N, C-alpha and C positions, 0 to 999 in steps of 0.2 A: 502492500500500500505505500504511496505516494505519504511524504510526510506535510502534513499541515504549519498551512502559509498565514499569516495575518498580514495583509499589506496595510499601511496605516497612516497614513495619509494625517501628516494634525493643521489645522484652521484655524484661519483666520483675515477677517473679512475680504476670505475667495472665491466667490458666486463667478464670480468671470470665470478664472484657473475653470473652476469646479467642470460650470458649462464646461468647459474647449474639451478639456481633458480626462475627464472620467470618465469618460467611455472604450477611450483609447486600455485603460486597467479593464472595467469593466470586462472585456475582451478579448483583455490575456486566456492564453488559451491553459493554463495550466491548470488541472482540475481542483487541487482538492486546500481551494485558497474563500477565501474571505478578503474582502472589504469592506474595511474603518473607518469611520470620521472621527475623530479625534478634535472637536471646536475648543479654541482656547477661547473660550468669553467673545465669542465674532459679534460683531452692533448692524448685518446689514441679516441681508435674507440669505445668508445659502445656506443654514443649515434648512432651513424650511425648502429648497431648491432644493434639495440633495434627496429630503424624504418625502415632494415628493414626486418627484421625475425618475430616479433612482431607489426603487423602496428596496431596493438586497445590499444598500450598503448600509451598516451598520452603524449607530452613529452613539458618540460618548458629547456630557456637553462637560467642558471645566465651569468650573463661575469668575476665574481672573484669568486674564493672556499668563503665564507662564512664562514667556519667550520657547524656543527652542527646546535649547538643553529640561527644564525646564518642566514644560508639558508635555516632553514626549515621556519623560518619568513619572510621568500622573497616570499617562493614557494608559501603554503594557500597561502596569498596575492589574491593569482591565481585561485584559486583553489577555489571549489561551493562545495556544499553536506552536507544532515546531520550532518557527523561524519569523519572527520577525522582518516584515520593508519597510522602512520607512521612509516613507516618499514622499515630495515636496507633489505640490496642489501645481505649480509647474512645470513640471513634465509633463507629455506624450510618452508617453512608449510601444512598443512592438511589441506582436504579437503572442511573439513566443521567445517574450525578456526571460521570464525565469526560471523554465526550463536547464538550462546549462547552468547557467549559478546553484539552484537544489541539487545537478545533478557533481557536482565539481565541490561540492561544501559535505557532499552526502559521503563520499570517494577520500575524510582524514575531516573526522575526526579535531585534526588542532585548530582547524580552519575558524575563526572564526568572527571571522566578517566578512564582508565579498561586497565589489560594485559590478555594473554593468560598465559600457564603455558610453562616458557622456558626448552626445557633440551639441551645438547652438541649432534653440529650433528655425532661427531667425534666418542661421544663418547656418545652416548642414555638412559643408566642406569644410569648416570649422573646431575646432574641437572645445571642449564649455566650457567656460572658468570654474567654475565650483570642483572639479576633476577628474574632466579632463580624464582621464585612460590609466585612473590609480595616482593614487595621492607620492609624495615622498614627503623629504625633512633636510633641509641642511642641518654641516655641524652646530649655524647659531641659534633654532629654532625657527629658519624664516622655513613654510607652506610651499612646495610644489608638485608642479605633477608631466605625467607625459605627457607633450598635446601643450604646460603652461607653462609658463619662465614668466612671473608680477602680470601684466597685463599686457602678455603676448600671447594672440593665441597661434597656434599651430592650423598649417591644411590638415584636411584630415588624409593623409595615405593610405594608411594602414597598416602604418612604420610604429606604431606600436598598440598592434594586435596577439602579440607571445600572453600567454595566461603565465602571469607572474607574483611572487609578494612583494607586496607592497607595502611602506610604511603610512598609511592611512584610506582607509574605504569617506567616499565624501557623501557627508550625510542630504545629503538630496536625494540619491538614490540607496540604500546604506538597509542589506543581508544581513543578523544578524542572530547567533544563535540564541533561544530565544532566556535560557535560562541561567547561560554566559551575562547575557545583561543582566537580569538581576543579582546574580554571582558578586558582580563587581562593580555593584549598587548606582549601572545604570552610567548616565550625565552626569555631567558636577555640574547641576545645576543653576546657582550662581555664577556659569559663562552667562546664564541665558539666552545669548545666540553667539555665532560665532565662534570657532578653533573645538567644540564637543565634542567634535565625536573625533577626532584626532590628539584627546588627550585618550578618551575614550580609546581606542585602537591599539596607544603607546599603552597604555596598562593593563589593552590583553599585548602587548609581545611581551613586560617585565613581568607576566601571569604565566609563558609559555607560550602561545598560540603565535597561530598568524595570520597576514589580512592579507584579501586578492583580489587580483581583477581580472573578471570571467567576461575580454570582448566582445565571445562572439554574441554573450547579449550586450545591446546598446537601445538608449534611448538617449531623449530627444529633449533639451534646456532651461529655457526660457533666461532664470541667471534673473540674477545680480550684480556685476561681476563687471559691471560697468555705473553705478549708478558716482554721486560722489562723492572727491576723498572725503568729506568736512562728516562733523558731524559724532555717530552716538554707533554706528559703522569704525568710522575708522576707533574710539576711543573701547568701541568692548575688541576689535578684532588684536590690538596694542597690549587691553589689559592682559585680556583673555590667555593669550602668546606668552607672556612675560610670569602671570600665577599659571601657564602646564606646563612654565620648564621647571620653575619653583619644584614641583611639586614631584617630579622623575626623572630628572638628571640625579647622578651621584652627587658628594657635596665640593668631588675634585675638579668633577670638572663643572658648578652650580657658582663656583665662588671665582672663579673668571669670565665664564663667557654671563651670566643676567648684568655684574659692570658695565663689561663691550657693547650688551647691547641695548643697555641706556646711549653708551654715547652710541651706537651708531643712531638710535629711537630718535637721541636731541639733535645730532645731524643732521636729521630728511627732516626734523619739526620745524628747526632754521629756515633750512630752504623754502617748504612752503609757504614762512614767510615774511621770508625775501620776495617769493615772484606772486606776492598776496593771501595766500590760501592764507590767511585768516583761521580759519575754523579749527584746519588743517592742525596747526600747530595750538592750537586750545583746548584738541579732544589727544593728542598727542599727555602736554604735560597731564592734562589729568587724571590719563593713564597712570603713564607715572604716579602722582600722587596717591589713585587709590591700591596700587600694590604693594608701596609702603605700608599706605591706613591697611596691605590686609597682612604681608609680611606681620608688622609687630599683632594686629586687632586681632586680624581672620580668623574663621573657623580655618580649618584645613584638613588633611586624609589624605598619607603620601602612603602610593607602593606600598607593598612586603620590600619588596623586591627590588635593588637596585642595580645597572646594568648604561655599563660607558655607553654613549648611542650611537659606536663605527659599530659595534655587535648586534645593532637590530641589523633589518631587511629594510632595505630602505632608508636608508643614510647618503646624504654625498655626504663625505669627508671633507668637504671644505667653505666656498659662501657661496651661493648666488652672485650674491653683491655683488664683489667680487667680477663673478665670471660674469654678470649683465651691461651689470654699470660701467667697468673697467678694461673689460677686454671685450663686451661688447660682444655676444654670448645669444643667441635670442632663443635658441630652440635646442631642450632639451635633452636630444642624440649631440647638441653639440660640448655640454656639461656633460653627460654619467656616461660611462664607458662606455663601450658601445657593447661588452660583454652581461650588462646588465640594461640591459633595452630592449 
């Protein structure tokens, strides 16, 4: 019998996306599946729309918006299945996108999480920002992907079609073993949104598990990689990245990598200010103050084991800041050794 799969879509005022993309999810050919809409206290008519037009979709309602991290932590306590698929509402799936990933994960019980290949919905010839063909990270904690370096998206020419281990799987379409998700206490709810999936995948690797990308499965993501840099998005990205490093790095690496990252962040902030991006500058300063405050007063949960970053899969033992901005390398395959691609 096929393992049970629960496709859980976290929704907040996403009626337009649900109308456009939910039919493709319902049309998925995997038989033993259910679709759950976990509503994060929407104030639009998205819940009523789904209830009326897609009666086979289960609906659970939260009383407050807890963001991506807290919202999924809450929702998945109410969902039973062998596998969860955390799917953004702005993703169009292909009919047979589930089968190859479940087949892969069933072949090795050490595979904790897996993602499909993400292409851009609006420009399907390009990889999509949120995860492309599998997430990597560099030695200083900067995330990137097979097909995306910072804001540069590669043209999809099947150059990253190998199924292989990576560092992190995108939260836009993340397959995860349900029992393990709960064993590791899910996402860090304090992240609210941005990089919580990287933190979880890091903790999964530290616990002895593997993260994979399975490009045989393809989905198309609208995404938000082109939103303005300023404001809350920048704040969360910078804050959460430093919190993630604090939690997961061994002390010997933490002592020098965190100060160095603060310096690089400060350079980035001042560059933004000089070019007139005041909101970007303020967001980074606010993020740094939040991290320092969290160091002294925040509640922190550290993984039981710590290992050097380079001992984990999907880690580039260098910095993409140097490779991209100084050496002007634009693509993943130009930075990471070909044998790893």
